[in-house]
C-alpha angles and dihedrals in degrees: 000000000000132000093259096053091045092054089046091054091048092050093046091048091050091051092050094043100044111018108036118078105183130138114216095166101223097036125061110208090196090061092045089052093051091048091051091049090050092048091049092049092050090048091049092050093048092048091050090048094051093045090050094050091047092054092049094066111121120213116206116237115248115257118248116245124208110221119198116232115250114248114223111208116235117244122216092340091273120158116219118200124195123214122196127183114203120195125188118227112260094013115114125194 
């Protein structure tokens, strides 16, 4: 039972228990109202309990792995040099 339906049962039970003044003979609407309010309250407490236990779940942090760098074999003993020219915006040489 969710929070909305629990509140609905409490409201409906309060209306039947306090606002309706009808005599059906074999059925007491006051008693029906109190039972509905009690059922709504139990549903509200159980929903809050299950929501609270669900939020308390702890997820373990992943372990860090050390990965070894790949070694790229050299070919023909050639040395490659990289040249980069960096220019700042608005700066002219």
